ChimeraX commands (.cxc) that place a marker at each C-alpha (Angstrom):
marker #1 position 80.96,84.82,112.64 radius 0.5
marker #1 position 82.96,87.83,111.49 radius 0.5
marker #1 position 86.17,89.12,113.00 radius 0.5
marker #1 position 85.75,92.89,112.93 radius 0.5
marker #1 position 88.85,95.04,112.70 radius 0.5
marker #1 position 88.83,98.25,114.74 radius 0.5
marker #1 position 91.02,101.34,114.42 radius 0.5
marker #1 position 90.25,104.47,116.44 radius 0.5
marker #1 position 91.76,107.91,115.99 radius 0.5
marker #1 position 93.48,108.81,119.27 radius 0.5
marker #1 position 92.37,111.82,121.27 radius 0.5
marker #1 position 88.74,111.86,120.10 radius 0.5
marker #1 position 86.50,111.03,123.10 radius 0.5
marker #1 position 83.40,110.58,120.93 radius 0.5
marker #1 position 85.21,108.04,118.75 radius 0.5
marker #1 position 86.39,106.10,121.81 radius 0.5
marker #1 position 82.85,106.02,123.20 radius 0.5
marker #1 position 81.48,104.71,119.90 radius 0.5
marker #1 position 84.25,102.10,119.88 radius 0.5
marker #1 position 83.13,100.92,123.34 radius 0.5
marker #1 position 79.56,100.68,122.02 radius 0.5
marker #1 position 80.87,98.65,119.07 radius 0.5
marker #1 position 82.61,96.19,121.40 radius 0.5
marker #1 position 79.32,95.63,123.25 radius 0.5
marker #1 position 77.37,95.31,119.98 radius 0.5
marker #1 position 79.86,92.79,118.57 radius 0.5
marker #1 position 79.72,90.60,121.67 radius 0.5
marker #1 position 75.90,90.65,121.63 radius 0.5
marker #1 position 75.88,89.58,117.97 radius 0.5
marker #1 position 78.54,86.87,118.28 radius 0.5
marker #1 position 81.37,88.69,116.46 radius 0.5
marker #1 position 84.95,89.05,117.64 radius 0.5
marker #1 position 86.89,92.33,117.47 radius 0.5
marker #1 position 90.59,92.70,116.70 radius 0.5
marker #1 position 91.74,96.21,117.60 radius 0.5
marker #1 position 94.88,97.88,116.29 radius 0.5
marker #1 position 97.48,98.21,119.06 radius 0.5
marker #1 position 97.17,101.94,119.84 radius 0.5
marker #1 position 93.39,101.71,119.68 radius 0.5
marker #1 position 93.36,98.72,122.02 radius 0.5
marker #1 position 95.50,100.55,124.58 radius 0.5
marker #1 position 93.17,103.55,124.45 radius 0.5
marker #1 position 90.18,101.25,124.99 radius 0.5
marker #1 position 91.84,99.17,127.72 radius 0.5
marker #1 position 91.49,95.87,125.85 radius 0.5
marker #1 position 94.09,93.33,124.67 radius 0.5
marker #1 position 96.21,94.50,121.74 radius 0.5
marker #1 position 95.41,92.91,118.40 radius 0.5
marker #1 position 98.29,93.91,116.16 radius 0.5
marker #1 position 99.59,96.55,113.81 radius 0.5
marker #1 position 97.50,98.21,111.11 radius 0.5
marker #1 position 98.99,95.70,108.67 radius 0.5
marker #1 position 97.81,92.78,110.81 radius 0.5
marker #1 position 94.30,94.23,111.07 radius 0.5
marker #1 position 94.20,94.84,107.30 radius 0.5
marker #1 position 95.03,91.23,106.49 radius 0.5
marker #1 position 93.21,89.38,109.30 radius 0.5
marker #1 position 89.82,91.12,109.55 radius 0.5
marker #1 position 86.70,91.63,107.45 radius 0.5
marker #1 position 85.01,94.07,107.82 radius 0.5
marker #1 position 87.27,96.77,109.26 radius 0.5
marker #1 position 85.73,99.73,111.11 radius 0.5
marker #1 position 87.73,102.95,111.42 radius 0.5
marker #1 position 86.57,105.74,113.70 radius 0.5
marker #1 position 88.34,108.97,112.78 radius 0.5
marker #1 position 89.03,110.81,109.55 radius 0.5
marker #1 position 90.19,109.86,106.09 radius 0.5
marker #1 position 93.76,109.50,107.36 radius 0.5
marker #1 position 92.67,106.81,109.82 radius 0.5
marker #1 position 91.03,104.83,107.02 radius 0.5
marker #1 position 93.93,105.29,104.60 radius 0.5
marker #1 position 96.42,104.25,107.28 radius 0.5
marker #1 position 94.88,100.76,107.23 radius 0.5
marker #1 position 93.80,100.58,103.60 radius 0.5
marker #1 position 97.27,100.75,102.06 radius 0.5
marker #1 position 98.23,97.48,103.82 radius 0.5
marker #1 position 95.45,95.48,102.16 radius 0.5
marker #1 position 96.72,92.50,100.17 radius 0.5
marker #1 position 94.92,89.78,98.25 radius 0.5
marker #1 position 91.18,89.53,98.81 radius 0.5
marker #1 position 90.19,93.00,100.05 radius 0.5
marker #1 position 88.19,93.34,103.26 radius 0.5
marker #1 position 85.24,95.70,103.42 radius 0.5
marker #1 position 86.30,98.95,105.09 radius 0.5
marker #1 position 83.74,101.06,106.92 radius 0.5
marker #1 position 84.96,104.54,107.78 radius 0.5
marker #1 position 83.04,106.62,110.33 radius 0.5
marker #1 position 83.83,110.30,110.05 radius 0.5
marker #1 position 85.12,112.11,113.12 radius 0.5
marker #1 position 87.45,114.30,111.02 radius 0.5
marker #1 position 86.97,117.56,109.13 radius 0.5
marker #1 position 86.59,116.62,105.45 radius 0.5
marker #1 position 85.70,112.96,105.19 radius 0.5
marker #1 position 85.73,112.23,101.46 radius 0.5
marker #1 position 86.30,108.52,102.22 radius 0.5
marker #1 position 84.82,108.19,105.69 radius 0.5
marker #1 position 81.27,108.64,104.41 radius 0.5
marker #1 position 79.42,107.05,107.34 radius 0.5
marker #1 position 78.10,109.35,110.07 radius 0.5
marker #1 position 78.52,108.15,113.69 radius 0.5
marker #1 position 74.78,107.57,114.06 radius 0.5
marker #1 position 74.81,105.38,110.92 radius 0.5
marker #1 position 77.52,102.96,112.13 radius 0.5
marker #1 position 75.43,100.02,113.29 radius 0.5
marker #1 position 72.90,100.11,110.45 radius 0.5
marker #1 position 75.78,100.38,107.94 radius 0.5
marker #1 position 77.67,97.57,109.68 radius 0.5
marker #1 position 74.62,95.28,109.54 radius 0.5
marker #1 position 74.27,95.97,105.81 radius 0.5
marker #1 position 78.00,95.40,105.25 radius 0.5
marker #1 position 77.89,92.06,107.06 radius 0.5
marker #1 position 74.77,91.10,105.10 radius 0.5
marker #1 position 76.25,92.17,101.76 radius 0.5
marker #1 position 73.53,94.77,101.12 radius 0.5
marker #1 position 75.57,97.95,101.69 radius 0.5
marker #1 position 76.66,100.23,98.86 radius 0.5
marker #1 position 80.32,99.50,98.10 radius 0.5
marker #1 position 83.01,101.40,96.23 radius 0.5
marker #1 position 86.09,99.61,94.91 radius 0.5
marker #1 position 89.16,101.83,94.62 radius 0.5
marker #1 position 92.50,101.24,92.90 radius 0.5
marker #1 position 95.84,101.74,94.67 radius 0.5
marker #1 position 99.33,102.61,93.47 radius 0.5
marker #1 position 102.44,100.47,93.83 radius 0.5
marker #1 position 105.58,102.53,94.39 radius 0.5
marker #1 position 109.09,101.06,94.18 radius 0.5
marker #1 position 112.36,102.86,94.90 radius 0.5
marker #1 position 115.33,101.71,92.80 radius 0.5
marker #1 position 118.86,102.57,93.93 radius 0.5
marker #1 position 121.85,101.45,91.86 radius 0.5
marker #1 position 119.70,98.88,90.00 radius 0.5
marker #1 position 118.37,97.37,93.23 radius 0.5
marker #1 position 114.86,97.73,94.70 radius 0.5
marker #1 position 115.29,99.10,98.23 radius 0.5
marker #1 position 111.68,99.90,99.20 radius 0.5
marker #1 position 108.15,99.14,98.08 radius 0.5
marker #1 position 104.93,100.86,99.16 radius 0.5
marker #1 position 101.21,100.87,98.39 radius 0.5
marker #1 position 99.28,104.14,98.29 radius 0.5
marker #1 position 95.55,104.74,98.53 radius 0.5
marker #1 position 95.81,108.48,97.83 radius 0.5
marker #1 position 99.14,109.49,96.38 radius 0.5
marker #1 position 102.88,109.23,96.02 radius 0.5
marker #1 position 104.68,112.56,96.37 radius 0.5
marker #1 position 108.27,113.34,95.43 radius 0.5
marker #1 position 109.29,116.66,97.00 radius 0.5
marker #1 position 112.21,118.85,97.97 radius 0.5
marker #1 position 113.16,120.07,101.44 radius 0.5
marker #1 position 111.35,123.04,102.94 radius 0.5
marker #1 position 114.18,125.56,102.47 radius 0.5
marker #1 position 115.78,124.04,99.37 radius 0.5
marker #1 position 115.74,125.48,95.86 radius 0.5
marker #1 position 113.73,124.08,92.96 radius 0.5
marker #1 position 114.71,120.64,91.80 radius 0.5
marker #1 position 114.62,119.17,88.31 radius 0.5
marker #1 position 112.61,115.96,87.96 radius 0.5
marker #1 position 112.95,113.74,84.90 radius 0.5
marker #1 position 109.53,112.26,84.16 radius 0.5
marker #1 position 108.99,109.22,81.94 radius 0.5
marker #1 position 105.80,107.30,81.13 radius 0.5
marker #1 position 106.09,103.73,79.81 radius 0.5
marker #1 position 109.75,104.35,79.01 radius 0.5
marker #1 position 108.99,107.48,76.99 radius 0.5
marker #1 position 110.57,110.74,78.18 radius 0.5
marker #1 position 107.91,113.34,79.01 radius 0.5
marker #1 position 109.97,116.28,80.23 radius 0.5
marker #1 position 112.46,117.53,82.77 radius 0.5
marker #1 position 110.34,119.61,85.13 radius 0.5
marker #1 position 111.69,122.33,87.44 radius 0.5
marker #1 position 109.38,122.30,90.44 radius 0.5
marker #1 position 109.00,121.76,94.18 radius 0.5
marker #1 position 107.90,118.19,93.49 radius 0.5
marker #1 position 105.49,115.87,91.67 radius 0.5
marker #1 position 102.30,114.21,92.87 radius 0.5
marker #1 position 101.11,110.92,91.39 radius 0.5
marker #1 position 97.55,110.42,92.54 radius 0.5
marker #1 position 94.80,107.83,92.34 radius 0.5
marker #1 position 91.24,109.01,91.62 radius 0.5
marker #1 position 90.64,108.56,95.36 radius 0.5
marker #1 position 93.51,110.92,96.13 radius 0.5
marker #1 position 92.45,113.49,93.53 radius 0.5
marker #1 position 90.59,115.44,96.24 radius 0.5
marker #1 position 93.66,115.49,98.50 radius 0.5
marker #1 position 97.09,117.06,97.79 radius 0.5
marker #1 position 96.43,116.82,94.05 radius 0.5
marker #1 position 93.45,119.17,94.35 radius 0.5
marker #1 position 95.42,121.66,96.46 radius 0.5
marker #1 position 98.15,121.72,93.80 radius 0.5
marker #1 position 95.68,122.52,91.02 radius 0.5
marker #1 position 94.99,119.00,89.78 radius 0.5
marker #1 position 91.57,117.76,88.60 radius 0.5
marker #1 position 88.87,116.04,90.62 radius 0.5
marker #1 position 88.58,112.52,89.18 radius 0.5
marker #1 position 85.52,110.31,89.58 radius 0.5
marker #1 position 86.61,107.47,91.92 radius 0.5
marker #1 position 85.83,104.51,89.66 radius 0.5
marker #1 position 87.83,105.73,86.64 radius 0.5
marker #1 position 90.92,103.70,85.72 radius 0.5
marker #1 position 93.39,106.57,85.63 radius 0.5
marker #1 position 96.26,108.15,87.54 radius 0.5
marker #1 position 97.07,111.86,87.72 radius 0.5
marker #1 position 100.56,113.41,87.64 radius 0.5
marker #1 position 100.51,116.95,89.04 radius 0.5
marker #1 position 103.54,119.27,89.39 radius 0.5
marker #1 position 103.94,121.18,92.65 radius 0.5
marker #1 position 104.71,124.86,91.98 radius 0.5
marker #1 position 106.26,124.27,88.58 radius 0.5
marker #1 position 108.56,127.04,87.32 radius 0.5
marker #1 position 106.69,127.02,84.00 radius 0.5
marker #1 position 102.99,127.67,83.47 radius 0.5
marker #1 position 102.98,125.22,80.55 radius 0.5
marker #1 position 103.38,122.18,82.81 radius 0.5
marker #1 position 99.84,121.06,83.55 radius 0.5
marker #1 position 98.52,117.94,85.30 radius 0.5
marker #1 position 98.58,114.76,83.20 radius 0.5
marker #1 position 95.79,112.18,83.33 radius 0.5
marker #1 position 97.16,108.75,82.39 radius 0.5
marker #1 position 95.81,105.21,82.16 radius 0.5
marker #1 position 96.47,103.59,85.53 radius 0.5
marker #1 position 98.26,100.74,83.74 radius 0.5
marker #1 position 101.00,103.25,82.89 radius 0.5
marker #1 position 104.50,102.88,84.29 radius 0.5
marker #1 position 105.52,106.27,85.68 radius 0.5
marker #1 position 109.20,106.92,86.41 radius 0.5
marker #1 position 110.63,109.91,88.31 radius 0.5
marker #1 position 114.36,110.59,88.64 radius 0.5
marker #1 position 116.47,113.46,89.96 radius 0.5
marker #1 position 119.82,113.35,88.14 radius 0.5
marker #1 position 121.50,116.17,90.10 radius 0.5
marker #1 position 120.58,118.20,93.18 radius 0.5
marker #1 position 122.32,119.62,96.24 radius 0.5
marker #1 position 119.26,119.79,98.51 radius 0.5
marker #1 position 117.22,117.17,100.33 radius 0.5
marker #1 position 114.79,114.90,98.45 radius 0.5
marker #1 position 111.97,112.96,100.05 radius 0.5
marker #1 position 109.24,110.53,99.07 radius 0.5
marker #1 position 105.88,110.64,100.87 radius 0.5
marker #1 position 103.23,107.90,100.73 radius 0.5
marker #1 position 99.69,109.05,101.54 radius 0.5
marker #1 position 101.28,111.78,103.68 radius 0.5
marker #1 position 101.87,109.18,106.40 radius 0.5
marker #1 position 105.14,107.39,105.67 radius 0.5
marker #1 position 108.09,107.95,103.42 radius 0.5
marker #1 position 111.77,107.88,102.72 radius 0.5
marker #1 position 114.74,110.20,102.21 radius 0.5
marker #1 position 116.02,109.77,98.65 radius 0.5
marker #1 position 119.41,110.17,97.04 radius 0.5
marker #1 position 120.35,111.76,93.74 radius 0.5
marker #1 position 120.09,109.08,91.05 radius 0.5
marker #1 position 117.31,107.11,92.76 radius 0.5
marker #1 position 114.42,106.10,90.54 radius 0.5
marker #1 position 110.82,106.12,91.78 radius 0.5
marker #1 position 108.66,103.68,89.77 radius 0.5
marker #1 position 104.90,103.90,90.11 radius 0.5
marker #1 position 102.43,101.40,88.66 radius 0.5
marker #1 position 98.93,100.20,89.41 radius 0.5
marker #1 position 98.87,97.98,92.49 radius 0.5
marker #1 position 97.48,94.46,92.04 radius 0.5
marker #1 position 95.44,95.10,95.20 radius 0.5
marker #1 position 92.31,97.18,95.70 radius 0.5
marker #1 position 90.37,98.57,98.64 radius 0.5
marker #1 position 86.60,98.35,99.15 radius 0.5
marker #1 position 84.85,101.14,101.06 radius 0.5
marker #1 position 81.30,101.18,102.39 radius 0.5
marker #1 position 79.48,104.06,100.73 radius 0.5
marker #1 position 77.06,106.35,102.50 radius 0.5
marker #1 position 73.48,105.05,102.34 radius 0.5
marker #1 position 72.16,108.61,102.17 radius 0.5
marker #1 position 74.61,110.62,99.98 radius 0.5
marker #1 position 75.99,110.44,96.44 radius 0.5
marker #1 position 79.60,111.28,95.52 radius 0.5
marker #1 position 78.43,114.67,94.26 radius 0.5
marker #1 position 76.50,115.34,97.47 radius 0.5
marker #1 position 79.76,114.80,99.34 radius 0.5
marker #1 position 81.70,117.10,96.98 radius 0.5
marker #1 position 79.12,119.88,97.39 radius 0.5
marker #1 position 79.13,119.50,101.15 radius 0.5
marker #1 position 82.88,119.20,101.68 radius 0.5
marker #1 position 83.97,121.79,99.10 radius 0.5
marker #1 position 81.14,124.25,99.85 radius 0.5
marker #1 position 80.09,124.41,96.20 radius 0.5
marker #1 position 77.28,126.88,95.59 radius 0.5
marker #1 position 77.62,128.56,98.98 radius 0.5
marker link #1:1,2 radius 0.2
marker link #1:2,3 radius 0.2
marker link #1:3,4 radius 0.2
marker link #1:4,5 radius 0.2
marker link #1:5,6 radius 0.2
marker link #1:6,7 radius 0.2
marker link #1:7,8 radius 0.2
marker link #1:8,9 radius 0.2
marker link #1:9,10 radius 0.2
marker link #1:10,11 radius 0.2
marker link #1:11,12 radius 0.2
marker link #1:12,13 radius 0.2
marker link #1:13,14 radius 0.2
marker link #1:14,15 radius 0.2
marker link #1:15,16 radius 0.2
marker link #1:16,17 radius 0.2
marker link #1:17,18 radius 0.2
marker link #1:18,19 radius 0.2
marker link #1:19,20 radius 0.2
marker link #1:20,21 radius 0.2
marker link #1:21,22 radius 0.2
marker link #1:22,23 radius 0.2
marker link #1:23,24 radius 0.2
marker link #1:24,25 radius 0.2
marker link #1:25,26 radius 0.2
marker link #1:26,27 radius 0.2
marker link #1:27,28 radius 0.2
marker link #1:28,29 radius 0.2
marker link #1:29,30 radius 0.2
marker link #1:30,31 radius 0.2
marker link #1:31,32 radius 0.2
marker link #1:32,33 radius 0.2
marker link #1:33,34 radius 0.2
marker link #1:34,35 radius 0.2
marker link #1:35,36 radius 0.2
marker link #1:36,37 radius 0.2
marker link #1:37,38 radius 0.2
marker link #1:38,39 radius 0.2
marker link #1:39,40 radius 0.2
marker link #1:40,41 radius 0.2
marker link #1:41,42 radius 0.2
marker link #1:42,43 radius 0.2
marker link #1:43,44 radius 0.2
marker link #1:44,45 radius 0.2
marker link #1:45,46 radius 0.2
marker link #1:46,47 radius 0.2
marker link #1:47,48 radius 0.2
marker link #1:48,49 radius 0.2
marker link #1:49,50 radius 0.2
marker link #1:50,51 radius 0.2
marker link #1:51,52 radius 0.2
marker link #1:52,53 radius 0.2
marker link #1:53,54 radius 0.2
marker link #1:54,55 radius 0.2
marker link #1:55,56 radius 0.2
marker link #1:56,57 radius 0.2
marker link #1:57,58 radius 0.2
marker link #1:58,59 radius 0.2
marker link #1:59,60 radius 0.2
marker link #1:60,61 radius 0.2
marker link #1:61,62 radius 0.2
marker link #1:62,63 radius 0.2
marker link #1:63,64 radius 0.2
marker link #1:64,65 radius 0.2
marker link #1:65,66 radius 0.2
marker link #1:66,67 radius 0.2
marker link #1:67,68 radius 0.2
marker link #1:68,69 radius 0.2
marker link #1:69,70 radius 0.2
marker link #1:70,71 radius 0.2
marker link #1:71,72 radius 0.2
marker link #1:72,73 radius 0.2
marker link #1:73,74 radius 0.2
marker link #1:74,75 radius 0.2
marker link #1:75,76 radius 0.2
marker link #1:76,77 radius 0.2
marker link #1:77,78 radius 0.2
marker link #1:78,79 radius 0.2
marker link #1:79,80 radius 0.2
marker link #1:80,81 radius 0.2
marker link #1:81,82 radius 0.2
marker link #1:82,83 radius 0.2
marker link #1:83,84 radius 0.2
marker link #1:84,85 radius 0.2
marker link #1:85,86 radius 0.2
marker link #1:86,87 radius 0.2
marker link #1:87,88 radius 0.2
marker link #1:88,89 radius 0.2
marker link #1:89,90 radius 0.2
marker link #1:90,91 radius 0.2
marker link #1:91,92 radius 0.2
marker link #1:92,93 radius 0.2
marker link #1:93,94 radius 0.2
marker link #1:94,95 radius 0.2
marker link #1:95,96 radius 0.2
marker link #1:96,97 radius 0.2
marker link #1:97,98 radius 0.2
marker link #1:98,99 radius 0.2
marker link #1:99,100 radius 0.2
marker link #1:100,101 radius 0.2
marker link #1:101,102 radius 0.2
marker link #1:102,103 radius 0.2
marker link #1:103,104 radius 0.2
marker link #1:104,105 radius 0.2
marker link #1:105,106 radius 0.2
marker link #1:106,107 radius 0.2
marker link #1:107,108 radius 0.2
marker link #1:108,109 radius 0.2
marker link #1:109,110 radius 0.2
marker link #1:110,111 radius 0.2
marker link #1:111,112 radius 0.2
marker link #1:112,113 radius 0.2
marker link #1:113,114 radius 0.2
marker link #1:114,115 radius 0.2
marker link #1:115,116 radius 0.2
marker link #1:116,117 radius 0.2
marker link #1:117,118 radius 0.2
marker link #1:118,119 radius 0.2
marker link #1:119,120 radius 0.2
marker link #1:120,121 radius 0.2
marker link #1:121,122 radius 0.2
marker link #1:122,123 radius 0.2
marker link #1:123,124 radius 0.2
marker link #1:124,125 radius 0.2
marker link #1:125,126 radius 0.2
marker link #1:126,127 radius 0.2
marker link #1:127,128 radius 0.2
marker link #1:128,129 radius 0.2
marker link #1:129,130 radius 0.2
marker link #1:130,131 radius 0.2
marker link #1:131,132 radius 0.2
marker link #1:132,133 radius 0.2
marker link #1:133,134 radius 0.2
marker link #1:134,135 radius 0.2
marker link #1:135,136 radius 0.2
marker link #1:136,137 radius 0.2
marker link #1:137,138 radius 0.2
marker link #1:138,139 radius 0.2
marker link #1:139,140 radius 0.2
marker link #1:140,141 radius 0.2
marker link #1:141,142 radius 0.2
marker link #1:142,143 radius 0.2
marker link #1:143,144 radius 0.2
marker link #1:144,145 radius 0.2
marker link #1:145,146 radius 0.2
marker link #1:146,147 radius 0.2
marker link #1:147,148 radius 0.2
marker link #1:148,149 radius 0.2
marker link #1:149,150 radius 0.2
marker link #1:150,151 radius 0.2
marker link #1:151,152 radius 0.2
marker link #1:152,153 radius 0.2
marker link #1:153,154 radius 0.2
marker link #1:154,155 radius 0.2
marker link #1:155,156 radius 0.2
marker link #1:156,157 radius 0.2
marker link #1:157,158 radius 0.2
marker link #1:158,159 radius 0.2
marker link #1:159,160 radius 0.2
marker link #1:160,161 radius 0.2
marker link #1:161,162 radius 0.2
marker link #1:162,163 radius 0.2
marker link #1:163,164 radius 0.2
marker link #1:164,165 radius 0.2
marker link #1:165,166 radius 0.2
marker link #1:166,167 radius 0.2
marker link #1:167,168 radius 0.2
marker link #1:168,169 radius 0.2
marker link #1:169,170 radius 0.2
marker link #1:170,171 radius 0.2
marker link #1:171,172 radius 0.2
marker link #1:172,173 radius 0.2
marker link #1:173,174 radius 0.2
marker link #1:174,175 radius 0.2
marker link #1:175,176 radius 0.2
marker link #1:176,177 radius 0.2
marker link #1:177,178 radius 0.2
marker link #1:178,179 radius 0.2
marker link #1:179,180 radius 0.2
marker link #1:180,181 radius 0.2
marker link #1:181,182 radius 0.2
marker link #1:182,183 radius 0.2
marker link #1:183,184 radius 0.2
marker link #1:184,185 radius 0.2
marker link #1:185,186 radius 0.2
marker link #1:186,187 radius 0.2
marker link #1:187,188 radius 0.2
marker link #1:188,189 radius 0.2
marker link #1:189,190 radius 0.2
marker link #1:190,191 radius 0.2
marker link #1:191,192 radius 0.2
marker link #1:192,193 radius 0.2
marker link #1:193,194 radius 0.2
marker link #1:194,195 radius 0.2
marker link #1:195,196 radius 0.2
marker link #1:196,197 radius 0.2
marker link #1:197,198 radius 0.2
marker link #1:198,199 radius 0.2
marker link #1:199,200 radius 0.2
marker link #1:200,201 radius 0.2
marker link #1:201,202 radius 0.2
marker link #1:202,203 radius 0.2
marker link #1:203,204 radius 0.2
marker link #1:204,205 radius 0.2
marker link #1:205,206 radius 0.2
marker link #1:206,207 radius 0.2
marker link #1:207,208 radius 0.2
marker link #1:208,209 radius 0.2
marker link #1:209,210 radius 0.2
marker link #1:210,211 radius 0.2
marker link #1:211,212 radius 0.2
marker link #1:212,213 radius 0.2
marker link #1:213,214 radius 0.2
marker link #1:214,215 radius 0.2
marker link #1:215,216 radius 0.2
marker link #1:216,217 radius 0.2
marker link #1:217,218 radius 0.2
marker link #1:218,219 radius 0.2
marker link #1:219,220 radius 0.2
marker link #1:220,221 radius 0.2
marker link #1:221,222 radius 0.2
marker link #1:222,223 radius 0.2
marker link #1:223,224 radius 0.2
marker link #1:224,225 radius 0.2
marker link #1:225,226 radius 0.2
marker link #1:226,227 radius 0.2
marker link #1:227,228 radius 0.2
marker link #1:228,229 radius 0.2
marker link #1:229,230 radius 0.2
marker link #1:230,231 radius 0.2
marker link #1:231,232 radius 0.2
marker link #1:232,233 radius 0.2
marker link #1:233,234 radius 0.2
marker link #1:234,235 radius 0.2
marker link #1:235,236 radius 0.2
marker link #1:236,237 radius 0.2
marker link #1:237,238 radius 0.2
marker link #1:238,239 radius 0.2
marker link #1:239,240 radius 0.2
marker link #1:240,241 radius 0.2
marker link #1:241,242 radius 0.2
marker link #1:242,243 radius 0.2
marker link #1:243,244 radius 0.2
marker link #1:244,245 radius 0.2
marker link #1:245,246 radius 0.2
marker link #1:246,247 radius 0.2
marker link #1:247,248 radius 0.2
marker link #1:248,249 radius 0.2
marker link #1:249,250 radius 0.2
marker link #1:250,251 radius 0.2
marker link #1:251,252 radius 0.2
marker link #1:252,253 radius 0.2
marker link #1:253,254 radius 0.2
marker link #1:254,255 radius 0.2
marker link #1:255,256 radius 0.2
marker link #1:256,257 radius 0.2
marker link #1:257,258 radius 0.2
marker link #1:258,259 radius 0.2
marker link #1:259,260 radius 0.2
marker link #1:260,261 radius 0.2
marker link #1:261,262 radius 0.2
marker link #1:262,263 radius 0.2
marker link #1:263,264 radius 0.2
marker link #1:264,265 radius 0.2
marker link #1:265,266 radius 0.2
marker link #1:266,267 radius 0.2
marker link #1:267,268 radius 0.2
marker link #1:268,269 radius 0.2
marker link #1:269,270 radius 0.2
marker link #1:270,271 radius 0.2
marker link #1:271,272 radius 0.2
marker link #1:272,273 radius 0.2
marker link #1:273,274 radius 0.2
marker link #1:274,275 radius 0.2
marker link #1:275,276 radius 0.2
marker link #1:276,277 radius 0.2
marker link #1:277,278 radius 0.2
marker link #1:278,279 radius 0.2
marker link #1:279,280 radius 0.2
marker link #1:280,281 radius 0.2
marker link #1:281,282 radius 0.2
marker link #1:282,283 radius 0.2
view
């Protein structure tokens, strides 16, 4: 039988109660549950492992929270992707499409292979310092290069497939997947991209020139960002959840990840239904 992964957003009583119901349901149906460590402590059950362990050892994986809860597991997926079922207890929920009252019917369909699935591409981000790779990350939503809060504009040298694009004076650059197009990219003026398209979006943050517009690139492109000189702080953010302080001269290389994530789609809503609902279109 299946080993179900479980990740619960802390501090949400309704999510914890549904998680308890899931534990009972799984036992009744002969499935085991491996809970992420913080979730296990909140539920009073044995710890299962980190988000990375859950992402590589379980299929399907149930997350009870918001999009951030789902993304926090998804970017650790490697090899054959597990099915990820996100139940929305957050505010927006572009990825966590399943309502709490739909969990068990959606889970039955996921286990039986009859659910609606969406396969999403991820980004691979590598940090090169003095010709040596020092860090590597996967991103479900985006990779963001940005300056410190109180620092002046920085100048970012952008290249695509070894071809210089421009030196952009800005607060930072966002490289987004179609999945992440409705996140920071959208707030910075980037386009909404249909999730299944094979593209990546490069969006400047508060560029000092109105002529710098978001670029939509094939997701097989090799995007390079460098800061040749700067006297402020520079940081790299992955999905808004982890990151790294950078140094002048570091190179950030972004390519398509060899791994993908598979999300259970809502049985009752289309992608455009979700956009209208979450973005209040027509209201």
